[in-house]
C-alpha positions as CSV (number, residue, x, y, z in Angstrom):
1,M,0.0,0.1,0.1
2,N,1.5,3.6,-1.2
3,P,1.3,5.4,2.3
4,S,0.6,9.1,0.9
5,K,-3.0,7.4,-0.4
6,G,-3.7,6.4,3.0
7,T,-4.8,8.3,6.4
8,A,-3.9,10.9,6.9
9,L,-2.5,9.1,10.0
10,E,-0.7,6.3,7.5
11,G,0.7,8.8,5.3
12,F,2.5,10.9,8.3
13,R,6.1,10.6,9.0
14,N,7.8,11.5,12.7
15,A,11.0,12.9,12.9
16,R,12.7,8.9,13.4
17,G,11.4,8.8,9.3
18,S,8.8,5.7,10.3
19,T,5.5,5.4,9.0
20,R,2.9,5.9,11.8
21,L,-0.3,3.4,11.1
22,S,-3.1,3.5,12.6
23,R,-4.1,0.6,14.4
24,R,-5.6,-1.2,17.7
25,I,-3.4,-3.9,18.6
26,P,-3.8,-5.7,21.9
27,I,-0.7,-5.0,23.8
28,V,0.7,-5.8,27.7
29,I,2.2,-2.4,29.2
30,T,4.5,-3.1,32.4
31,S,6.5,-0.3,34.0
32,L,10.4,-0.8,34.2
33,D,10.4,1.5,37.1
34,P,11.0,-0.1,40.4
35,A,9.1,3.2,41.7
36,H,6.4,2.7,39.9
37,N,4.5,-0.5,39.7
38,F,2.1,-0.5,36.9
39,S,1.1,-3.0,34.8
40,G,-2.2,-3.3,32.8
41,K,-3.3,-4.5,28.8
42,Y,-4.3,-1.8,26.6
43,E,-4.7,-1.5,22.7
44,T,-2.6,0.8,20.6
45,A,-3.7,3.7,18.8
46,V,-0.9,4.4,15.8
47,V,2.1,2.4,15.6
48,S,5.5,2.9,14.0
49,A,8.9,1.0,13.6
50,H,10.0,3.0,16.6
51,G,7.0,2.6,18.9
52,C,3.5,3.5,19.3
53,G,0.7,5.5,20.7
54,V,-2.0,4.6,23.3
55,V,-4.7,5.8,25.7
56,L,-4.5,4.6,29.2
57,P,-6.4,5.5,32.3
58,E,-3.2,6.9,34.3
59,R,-0.1,8.9,33.3
60,L,3.6,7.6,33.8
61,K,6.0,9.8,33.5
62,E,7.9,11.0,30.5
63,G,11.1,9.3,30.8
64,T,9.8,5.9,32.7
65,P,11.0,2.7,30.7
66,V,8.5,-0.3,30.3
67,A,8.1,-3.4,28.0
68,V,5.4,-3.5,25.2
69,E,4.5,-7.3,25.0
70,L,2.2,-8.2,22.0
71,I,-0.5,-9.9,23.4
72,S,-0.8,-12.1,20.0
73,S,2.1,-13.2,19.7
74,G,4.1,-13.0,23.2
75,R,6.8,-11.1,21.8
76,S,7.9,-7.9,24.0
77,M,10.3,-4.5,23.4
78,S,11.4,-2.4,26.0
79,A,10.4,0.7,25.6
80,R,9.8,4.7,27.4
81,I,7.4,7.2,27.5
82,V,8.5,10.5,25.6
83,L,5.1,12.1,25.3
84,A,2.0,12.1,27.6
85,I,-0.9,14.0,26.4
86,T,-4.2,14.5,28.9
87,I,-7.2,13.5,26.4
88,V,-9.6,14.0,29.6
89,D,-9.1,15.6,32.2
90,G,-7.7,13.4,35.4
91,A,-9.3,10.7,33.5
92,S,-6.9,10.0,30.3
93,W,-4.0,10.6,28.5
94,L,-2.3,9.7,25.8
95,L,1.3,8.0,25.8
96,G,3.8,7.9,22.8
97,L,6.3,5.2,23.4
98,E,9.6,5.0,21.8
99,F,11.4,1.3,21.2
100,D,15.0,1.5,22.9
101,I,16.2,-0.3,19.5
102,P,13.3,0.6,16.4
103,A,12.2,-2.8,15.4
104,N,11.6,-4.2,11.5
105,N,8.2,-5.2,12.2
106,F,7.5,-5.8,15.9
107,W,3.6,-5.5,15.0
108,E,3.4,-8.5,12.8
109,I,1.5,-6.0,10.3
110,E,1.1,-7.7,6.9
111,N,2.3,-5.6,4.4
112,P,4.3,-3.0,6.3
113,P,5.9,0.2,4.6
114,A,8.6,-0.1,3.0
115,D,10.4,2.0,5.7
116,W,10.3,-0.3,8.5
C-alpha cells in the first residue's frame, strides 16, 4: 500500500522517519521503574517501527522505562515514555512510547511500510 494514499496517520512521518499506522493492537504495558509499579492490557492507537501511541487511564511520567508485549505472540520490546498528553483531564492520557531499538516489524503488520 502506498502510504500517501492512506489515512492522514498512515501518511504522516515522524522525525525519526518511519511511517505511523492507525492500528488497534492488543498489548500489555509494564513499568520497568521499580518506583512505579504498573501493568495493564491496552490497545495501540498508532504504531510505527519506533514505537506506538496508546491511551491509558493513568499518566506515566515521561522517561519511564516500560516493556511492551504483544498479546497475540508474547513478543516483547523495551521502550520509554516520550510523550504524555491529557485527553480527559484527570481521566485519560495519550502516551507516546519509543522503543529502545527500532523494530523492523514488531507489530506483525501484513505488508508493512517500506521504511520499517
